[in-house]
MARBA-3410 file (N, C-alpha, C, O; in Angstrom, 1 decimal):
165
13.4,15.4,3.3,13.1,14.2,4.2,14.3,13.2,4.1,14.6,12.8,3.0 ~ 14.8,12.9,5.2,15.9,12.0,5.3,15.6,10.6,4.6,16.5,10.1,3.8 ~ 14.5,10.1,4.8,14.1,8.8,4.2,14.0,8.9,2.7,14.3,7.9,2.0 ~ 13.6,10.0,2.2,13.5,10.1,0.7,14.9,10.1,0.1,15.1,9.5,-0.9 ~ 15.8,10.7,0.8,17.2,10.7,0.3,17.8,9.3,0.4,18.5,8.8,-0.5
17.5,8.6,1.5,18.0,7.2,1.8,17.4,6.2,0.7,18.1,5.4,0.2 ~ 16.1,6.3,0.5,15.5,5.4,-0.4,15.5,5.9,-1.9,15.3,5.1,-2.8 ~ 15.9,7.1,-2.1,15.9,7.7,-3.4,14.5,7.7,-4.1,14.4,7.5,-5.3 ~ 13.5,7.8,-3.2,12.1,7.9,-3.7,11.5,9.1,-3.1,11.5,9.3,-1.9 ~ 10.9,10.0,-4.0,10.2,11.2,-3.5,8.8,10.8,-3.1,7.9,10.7,-4.0
8.4,10.6,-1.9,7.1,10.2,-1.5,6.1,11.3,-1.7,6.4,12.5,-1.5 ~ 4.8,11.0,-2.1,3.8,12.0,-2.2,3.5,12.7,-0.9,3.6,12.1,0.2 ~ 3.2,14.0,-1.0,3.0,14.8,0.3,1.9,14.2,1.1,2.0,14.3,2.4 ~ 0.8,13.7,0.5,-0.3,13.2,1.4,0.1,12.0,2.2,-0.3,11.8,3.3 ~ 1.0,11.2,1.6,1.5,10.0,2.3,2.5,10.5,3.4,2.4,10.0,4.5
3.4,11.4,3.1,4.3,11.9,4.1,3.5,12.5,5.3,3.9,12.3,6.4 ~ 2.5,13.3,5.0,1.6,13.9,6.1,1.0,12.8,6.9,1.0,12.9,8.1 ~ 0.4,11.8,6.3,-0.3,10.7,7.0,0.7,10.0,7.9,0.4,9.8,9.1 ~ 1.8,9.5,7.3,2.8,8.8,8.1,3.4,9.7,9.2,3.6,9.2,10.3 ~ 3.6,10.9,8.9,4.1,11.9,10.0,3.1,12.0,11.1,3.5,12.1,12.3
1.8,11.9,10.9,0.8,12.1,11.9,0.4,10.8,12.6,0.3,10.7,13.8 ~ 0.3,9.7,11.8,-0.2,8.4,12.3,0.8,7.3,12.4,0.7,6.4,13.2 ~ 1.8,7.3,11.5,2.7,6.2,11.3,2.1,5.1,10.6,1.0,5.2,10.1 ~ 2.9,4.0,10.5,2.4,2.8,9.8,1.3,2.2,10.7,1.3,2.4,11.9 ~ 0.4,1.4,10.1,-0.7,0.8,10.9,-1.7,0.1,10.1,-1.5,-0.2,8.9
-2.8,-0.2,10.7,-3.9,-1.0,10.2,-5.2,-0.2,10.1,-5.6,0.4,11.1 ~ -5.9,-0.3,9.0,-7.3,0.2,8.9,-8.1,-1.0,9.2,-8.2,-2.0,8.5 ~ -8.8,-0.9,10.4,-9.7,-2.0,10.9,-9.0,-3.3,11.0,-9.7,-4.3,10.8 ~ -7.7,-3.3,11.3,-7.0,-4.6,11.4,-6.9,-5.4,10.1,-6.6,-6.6,10.2 ~ -7.3,-4.7,9.0,-7.3,-5.5,7.7,-6.4,-4.9,6.7,-5.6,-5.7,6.1
-6.4,-3.7,6.4,-5.4,-3.1,5.5,-4.2,-2.5,6.2,-4.4,-1.6,7.0 ~ -3.1,-3.1,6.0,-1.8,-2.7,6.6,-1.1,-1.6,5.8,-0.7,-1.9,4.6 ~ -1.0,-0.4,6.3,-0.3,0.6,5.6,1.1,0.7,6.0,1.4,0.8,7.2 ~ 2.0,0.5,5.1,3.5,0.5,5.4,4.0,1.9,5.5,3.4,2.9,5.1 ~ 5.2,2.0,6.1,5.9,3.3,6.2,7.4,3.0,5.8,7.9,1.9,6.0
8.1,4.1,5.4,9.5,3.9,5.2,10.2,3.9,6.6,10.3,4.9,7.2 ~ 10.6,2.7,7.0,11.2,2.5,8.3,12.3,1.5,8.2,12.1,0.3,8.5 ~ 13.6,1.9,7.9,14.6,0.9,7.7,15.0,0.2,9.0,15.6,-0.9,8.9 ~ 14.6,0.7,10.1,14.9,0.0,11.4,13.9,-1.1,11.7,14.2,-1.9,12.5 ~ 12.8,-1.2,11.0,11.8,-2.2,11.2,11.4,-2.8,9.9,10.5,-2.3,9.2
12.0,-4.0,9.6,11.7,-4.6,8.3,10.3,-5.1,8.2,9.8,-5.4,7.1 ~ 9.5,-5.3,9.3,8.1,-5.8,9.2,7.2,-4.7,8.6,6.3,-5.1,7.9 ~ 7.5,-3.5,8.8,6.6,-2.4,8.2,7.3,-1.6,7.1,6.7,-0.7,6.6 ~ 8.6,-1.9,6.9,9.4,-1.0,6.0,8.8,-1.1,4.5,8.8,-2.1,3.9 ~ 8.3,0.0,4.1,7.6,0.1,2.8,8.6,-0.3,1.7,8.2,-1.0,0.8
9.8,0.2,1.7,10.7,0.0,0.6,11.1,-1.5,0.5,11.1,-2.1,-0.6 ~ 11.6,-2.0,1.6,12.0,-3.4,1.6,10.9,-4.4,1.2,11.1,-5.3,0.4 ~ 9.7,-4.1,1.8,8.6,-5.0,1.4,8.2,-4.9,0.0,7.9,-5.9,-0.7 ~ 8.3,-3.7,-0.6,8.0,-3.5,-2.0,9.0,-4.2,-2.9,8.7,-4.8,-3.9 ~ 10.3,-4.1,-2.5,11.3,-4.7,-3.3,11.2,-6.2,-3.4,11.2,-6.8,-4.4
10.9,-6.8,-2.2,10.7,-8.3,-2.2,9.5,-8.7,-3.0,9.6,-9.6,-3.8 ~ 8.4,-8.0,-2.8,7.2,-8.3,-3.5,7.3,-8.2,-5.0,6.9,-9.1,-5.7 ~ 7.9,-7.1,-5.4,8.0,-6.9,-6.9,8.9,-7.9,-7.5,8.7,-8.4,-8.6 ~ 10.0,-8.3,-6.8,10.9,-9.4,-7.3,10.1,-10.7,-7.4,10.3,-11.4,-8.4 ~ 9.2,-11.0,-6.4,8.4,-12.2,-6.5,7.4,-12.1,-7.7,7.2,-13.1,-8.3
6.8,-10.9,-7.9,5.9,-10.8,-9.0,6.6,-11.0,-10.3,6.0,-11.6,-11.2 ~ 7.8,-10.5,-10.4,8.5,-10.8,-11.7,8.6,-12.3,-12.0,8.6,-12.7,-13.2 ~ 8.8,-13.1,-11.0,8.9,-14.5,-11.1,7.6,-15.2,-11.6,7.6,-16.3,-12.1 ~ 6.5,-14.5,-11.4,5.2,-15.1,-11.8,4.5,-14.2,-12.8,3.2,-14.2,-12.9 ~ 5.3,-13.4,-13.5,4.7,-12.4,-14.4,3.6,-12.9,-15.4,2.7,-12.3,-15.6
3.8,-14.1,-15.9,2.9,-14.7,-16.9,1.5,-15.0,-16.2,0.6,-15.1,-17.0 ~ 1.4,-15.0,-14.9,0.1,-15.2,-14.3,-0.6,-13.9,-13.9,-1.7,-14.0,-13.4 ~ 0.1,-12.8,-14.0,-0.5,-11.5,-13.6,-1.4,-11.0,-14.6,-1.4,-11.3,-15.8 ~ -2.4,-10.1,-14.1,-3.3,-9.5,-15.1,-2.5,-8.6,-16.1,-1.5,-8.0,-15.8 ~ -2.9,-8.7,-17.3,-2.2,-8.1,-18.4,-2.1,-6.6,-18.2,-1.1,-6.0,-18.5
-3.2,-5.9,-17.7,-3.1,-4.5,-17.5,-2.2,-4.1,-16.4,-1.7,-2.9,-16.4 ~ -1.9,-5.0,-15.5,-0.8,-4.7,-14.5,0.6,-4.8,-15.1,1.4,-4.0,-14.7 ~ 0.8,-5.7,-16.0,2.1,-5.9,-16.5,2.6,-4.8,-17.5,3.7,-4.8,-17.9 ~ 1.7,-3.9,-17.8,2.1,-2.8,-18.6,3.0,-1.8,-17.8,3.6,-0.9,-18.4 ~ 3.0,-1.9,-16.5,3.8,-1.1,-15.6,5.1,-1.9,-15.3,5.0,-3.1,-15.0
6.2,-1.2,-15.4,7.5,-1.9,-15.0,7.4,-2.5,-13.6,7.0,-1.8,-12.6 ~ 7.7,-3.7,-13.4,7.8,-4.4,-12.1,9.1,-4.1,-11.5,10.0,-4.9,-11.5 ~ 9.2,-2.9,-10.9,10.4,-2.4,-10.2,9.9,-1.5,-9.1,8.9,-0.7,-9.2 ~ 10.6,-1.5,-8.0,10.3,-0.7,-6.8,11.1,0.6,-6.8,11.8,0.9,-5.9 ~ 10.9,1.4,-7.8,11.5,2.7,-7.8,10.6,3.6,-8.8,9.7,3.1,-9.5
10.9,4.8,-8.8,10.2,5.7,-9.7,10.2,5.2,-11.1,11.2,4.8,-11.6 ~ 9.0,5.1,-11.7,8.9,4.5,-13.0,8.2,3.2,-13.0,7.7,2.7,-14.0 ~ 8.1,2.6,-11.8,7.5,1.3,-11.6,6.3,1.4,-10.7,5.7,2.4,-10.5 ~ 6.0,0.2,-10.0,5.0,0.2,-9.0,5.6,0.0,-7.7,6.5,-0.8,-7.5 ~ 5.1,0.8,-6.7,5.7,0.8,-5.3,4.6,0.5,-4.4,3.6,1.2,-4.3
4.7,-0.6,-3.7,3.7,-1.1,-2.7,3.6,-0.2,-1.5,4.7,0.1,-0.9 ~ 2.4,0.2,-1.1,2.3,0.9,0.2,1.3,0.3,1.2,1.2,0.7,2.3 ~ 0.6,-0.7,0.7,-0.3,-1.4,1.7,-0.6,-2.8,1.2,-0.5,-3.1,0.0 ~ -1.1,-3.6,2.1,-1.5,-5.0,1.8,-2.5,-5.5,2.8,-2.7,-4.8,3.8 ~ -3.1,-6.6,2.6,-3.9,-7.2,3.6,-3.8,-8.7,3.6,-3.1,-9.3,2.8
-4.4,-9.4,4.6,-4.3,-10.8,4.8,-4.8,-11.6,3.7,-4.5,-12.8,3.5 ~ -5.7,-11.0,2.8,-6.2,-11.8,1.7,-5.4,-11.7,0.4,-5.7,-12.3,-0.6 ~ -4.2,-11.0,0.5,-3.4,-10.9,-0.6,-3.6,-9.8,-1.5,-3.1,-9.7,-2.6 ~ -4.5,-8.9,-1.1,-4.7,-7.6,-1.9,-3.6,-6.7,-1.6,-3.1,-6.6,-0.5 ~ -3.1,-6.0,-2.6,-2.0,-5.1,-2.6,-2.2,-3.8,-3.2,-2.9,-3.7,-4.2
-1.8,-2.7,-2.5,-2.0,-1.3,-3.0,-0.6,-0.8,-3.4,0.4,-1.0,-2.7 ~ -0.6,-0.2,-4.6,0.6,0.3,-5.1,0.4,1.8,-5.6,-0.7,2.2,-5.8 ~ 1.6,2.5,-5.6,1.6,3.7,-6.4,2.0,3.3,-7.8,2.9,2.5,-8.0 ~ 1.4,3.9,-8.8,1.8,3.8,-10.2,2.7,5.0,-10.4,2.2,6.1,-10.7 ~ 4.0,4.8,-10.3,4.9,6.0,-10.2,5.4,6.3,-11.6,6.6,6.3,-11.9
4.5,6.6,-12.5,4.9,6.8,-13.9,5.2,8.3,-14.2,5.1,8.7,-15.4 ~ 5.4,9.1,-13.2,5.8,10.5,-13.3,6.9,10.8,-12.4,7.0,10.2,-11.3 ~ 7.8,11.7,-12.7,8.8,12.2,-11.8,8.2,13.0,-10.6,8.9,13.1,-9.6 ~ 7.0,13.4,-10.8,6.3,14.2,-9.7,5.4,13.3,-8.9,4.4,12.8,-9.4 ~ 5.8,13.0,-7.7,5.0,12.0,-6.9,3.5,12.5,-6.6,2.7,11.7,-6.3
3.3,13.8,-6.8,1.9,14.3,-6.6,1.0,13.8,-7.8,-0.2,13.9,-7.7 ~ 1.6,13.3,-8.8,0.8,12.8,-10.0,0.7,11.3,-9.9,0.0,10.7,-10.8 ~ 1.3,10.6,-9.0,1.2,9.2,-8.9,-0.3,8.7,-8.6,-1.0,9.3,-7.8 ~ -0.7,7.7,-9.3,-2.0,7.1,-9.2,-1.9,5.9,-8.3,-0.8,5.4,-8.0 ~ -3.1,5.4,-7.9,-3.1,4.2,-7.1,-3.5,3.0,-8.0,-4.4,3.1,-8.8
-2.9,1.9,-7.8,-3.2,0.6,-8.4,-3.4,-0.4,-7.3,-2.7,-0.5,-6.3 ~ -4.5,-1.3,-7.5,-4.8,-2.3,-6.5,-4.8,-3.6,-7.2,-5.5,-3.9,-8.1 ~ -4.0,-4.5,-6.7,-3.9,-5.9,-7.2,-4.8,-6.7,-6.2,-4.5,-6.9,-5.1 ~ -5.9,-7.2,-6.8,-6.9,-7.9,-5.9,-6.7,-9.4,-5.8,-6.1,-10.0,-6.7 ~ -7.2,-9.8,-4.7,-7.1,-11.2,-4.2,-6.6,-12.3,-5.2,-7.0,-12.4,-6.3
-5.6,-12.9,-4.7,-5.0,-14.1,-5.4,-4.6,-13.7,-6.9,-4.7,-14.6,-7.8 ~ -4.2,-12.5,-7.1,-3.8,-12.0,-8.4,-4.8,-12.1,-9.5,-4.5,-12.3,-10.7 ~ -6.1,-12.0,-9.1,-7.2,-12.1,-10.0,-7.4,-10.9,-10.9,-7.8,-11.0,-12.1 ~ -7.1,-9.7,-10.3,-7.5,-8.5,-11.1,-6.6,-7.3,-10.6,-6.1,-7.3,-9.6 ~ -6.5,-6.3,-11.5,-5.8,-5.1,-11.3,-6.7,-3.9,-11.6,-7.3,-3.8,-12.6
-6.8,-3.0,-10.6,-7.6,-1.8,-10.7,-6.8,-0.6,-10.6,-5.8,-0.6,-9.8 ~ -7.0,0.4,-11.4,-6.3,1.7,-11.4,-7.2,2.8,-11.1,-8.4,2.8,-11.6 ~ -6.8,3.7,-10.2,-7.6,4.8,-9.8,-6.9,6.1,-10.1,-5.7,6.3,-9.8 ~ -7.6,7.1,-10.6,-7.0,8.4,-10.9,-7.0,9.3,-9.7,-7.6,10.4,-9.7 ~ -6.4,8.8,-8.6,-6.2,9.6,-7.4,-5.0,9.2,-6.7,-4.4,8.1,-7.0
-4.6,9.9,-5.7,-3.5,9.6,-4.9,-3.9,8.8,-3.6,-5.0,8.3,-3.5 ~ -2.9,8.6,-2.8,-3.0,7.8,-1.5,-4.2,8.2,-0.7,-5.1,7.4,-0.4 ~ -4.2,9.4,-0.2,-5.2,9.9,0.7,-6.6,9.9,0.1,-7.6,9.5,0.7 ~ -6.7,10.4,-1.1,-8.0,10.5,-1.8,-8.6,9.1,-2.0,-9.8,8.8,-1.8 ~ -7.7,8.1,-2.3,-8.2,6.7,-2.5,-8.7,6.2,-1.2,-9.8,5.6,-1.2
-8.0,6.4,-0.1,-8.4,5.9,1.2,-9.8,6.5,1.6,-10.7,5.8,2.0 ~ -9.9,7.8,1.5,-11.1,8.5,1.9,-12.3,8.0,1.0,-13.3,7.7,1.6 ~ -12.1,7.9,-0.3,-13.2,7.4,-1.1,-13.6,6.0,-0.8,-14.8,5.7,-0.8 ~ -12.7,5.1,-0.6,-13.0,3.7,-0.2,-13.7,3.7,1.1,-14.7,3.0,1.3 ~ -13.1,4.4,2.1,-13.7,4.3,3.5,-15.0,5.0,3.7,-15.8,4.6,4.6
-15.3,5.9,2.8,-16.6,6.6,2.9,-17.7,5.9,1.9,-18.8,6.3,2.0 ~ -17.2,5.0,1.1,-18.1,4.3,0.2,-18.3,5.1,-1.1,-19.1,4.6,-1.9 ~ -17.6,6.2,-1.3,-17.7,6.9,-2.6,-17.1,6.1,-3.7,-17.5,6.3,-4.9 ~ -16.2,5.2,-3.4,-15.6,4.3,-4.4,-15.8,2.9,-3.9,-15.6,2.6,-2.7 ~ -16.3,2.0,-4.8,-16.5,0.6,-4.4,-15.1,0.0,-4.0,-14.1,0.2,-4.7
-15.2,-0.7,-2.9,-13.9,-1.2,-2.4,-13.4,-2.3,-3.3,-14.1,-3.2,-3.7 ~ -12.1,-2.2,-3.6,-11.5,-3.2,-4.5,-10.9,-4.4,-3.6,-10.4,-5.4,-4.2 ~ -11.1,-4.4,-2.3,-10.6,-5.4,-1.5,-11.5,-6.6,-1.4,-12.7,-6.6,-1.7 ~ -10.9,-7.8,-1.1,-11.5,-9.1,-1.1,-12.6,-9.2,-0.1,-13.7,-9.9,-0.4 ~ -12.5,-8.7,1.1,-13.4,-8.9,2.1,-14.7,-8.1,1.9,-14.7,-6.9,1.7
-15.8,-8.8,1.8,-17.1,-8.1,1.5,-17.6,-7.2,2.6,-18.4,-6.3,2.3 ~ -17.1,-7.3,3.8,-17.6,-6.4,4.9,-16.6,-5.3,5.1,-16.7,-4.6,6.2 ~ -15.8,-5.0,4.2,-14.9,-3.9,4.3,-15.2,-2.8,3.2,-15.4,-3.2,2.0 ~ -15.3,-1.6,3.6,-15.0,-1.0,4.9,-16.3,-1.1,5.8,-17.4,-1.2,5.3 ~ -16.0,-1.1,7.1,-17.1,-1.1,8.1,-17.8,0.3,8.1,-17.3,1.3,7.5
-18.9,0.4,8.8,-19.6,1.7,8.8,-18.8,2.8,9.5,-18.8,3.9,9.1 ~ -18.0,2.4,10.5,-17.1,3.4,11.2,-15.7,2.9,11.2,-15.3,2.3,12.2 ~ -15.0,3.1,10.1,-13.6,2.6,10.1,-12.7,3.3,11.1,-12.9,4.4,11.6 ~ -11.7,2.5,11.5,-10.7,3.0,12.5,-9.3,2.7,12.0,-9.1,1.9,11.1 ~ -8.3,3.4,12.6,-6.9,3.2,12.3,-6.2,2.9,13.6,-6.4,3.6,14.6
-5.4,1.8,13.6,-4.6,1.4,14.7,-3.1,1.5,14.3,-2.7,0.8,13.4 ~ -2.3,2.3,15.0,-0.9,2.3,14.6,-0.2,1.0,14.8,-0.7,0.2,15.7 ~ 0.8,0.7,14.1,1.5,-0.6,14.1,1.9,-1.0,15.5,1.7,-2.1,15.9 ~ 2.5,0.0,16.3,3.0,-0.3,17.7,1.8,-0.8,18.5,1.9,-1.7,19.3 ~ 0.7,-0.1,18.5,-0.5,-0.5,19.3,-1.0,-1.8,18.8,-1.4,-2.7,19.7
-1.1,-2.1,17.5,-1.5,-3.4,17.0,-0.6,-4.5,17.5,-1.1,-5.5,17.9 ~ 0.7,-4.3,17.5,1.7,-5.3,17.9,1.5,-5.5,19.4,1.5,-6.7,19.9 ~ 1.3,-4.5,20.2,1.1,-4.6,21.7,-0.2,-5.5,21.9,-0.2,-6.3,22.8 ~ -1.3,-5.2,21.1,-2.5,-6.0,21.3,-2.3,-7.4,21.0,-2.8,-8.3,21.7 ~ -1.5,-7.7,19.9,-1.3,-9.1,19.5,-0.5,-9.8,20.6,-0.7,-11.0,21.0
0.5,-9.1,21.2,1.4,-9.7,22.3,0.5,-10.0,23.5,0.7,-11.0,24.2 ~ -0.4,-9.0,23.8,-1.3,-9.2,25.0,-2.2,-10.4,24.8,-2.5,-11.1,25.8 ~ -2.6,-10.7,23.6,-3.5,-11.8,23.3,-2.7,-13.1,23.2,-3.2,-14.2,23.2 ~ -1.3,-13.0,23.2,-0.5,-14.2,23.1,-0.4,-14.8,21.7,0.0,-15.9,21.5 ~ -0.7,-13.9,20.7,-0.6,-14.3,19.3,0.8,-14.2,18.7,1.0,-14.5,17.6
END
């Protein structure tokens, strides 16, 4: 994959498959899933993760202790952000293996209050949260809805422009 060479990050296959099929976008307009897209800094997974992790380093003393045991770096060996929401919840890969298929999910919950780790990858985490098999770590109490939906970034942007937002 060209982007893996460019970013020097081997993305997990479930994420590559998801992005290849759906692209970046929003789960119910709430959880924004990023994609590796150097042409679009608004959704670019790598640039967003770099900026965020640099900011987290600046406030390290306020972060949950169990989160700080992972290197705050946006490359293999650290935490790599792949989703966020308007409440400040952040989803990361815990990339503590050279094999991206072994990466686990970490979620930094609202206002840096807590850090949750899950022994599953990107797709399994989403399926478990969206089906209710896993308690949602996100701040909004009404998430996920009974019938979750996904809106690609481009469609979401078109909707916002049509609303004049």
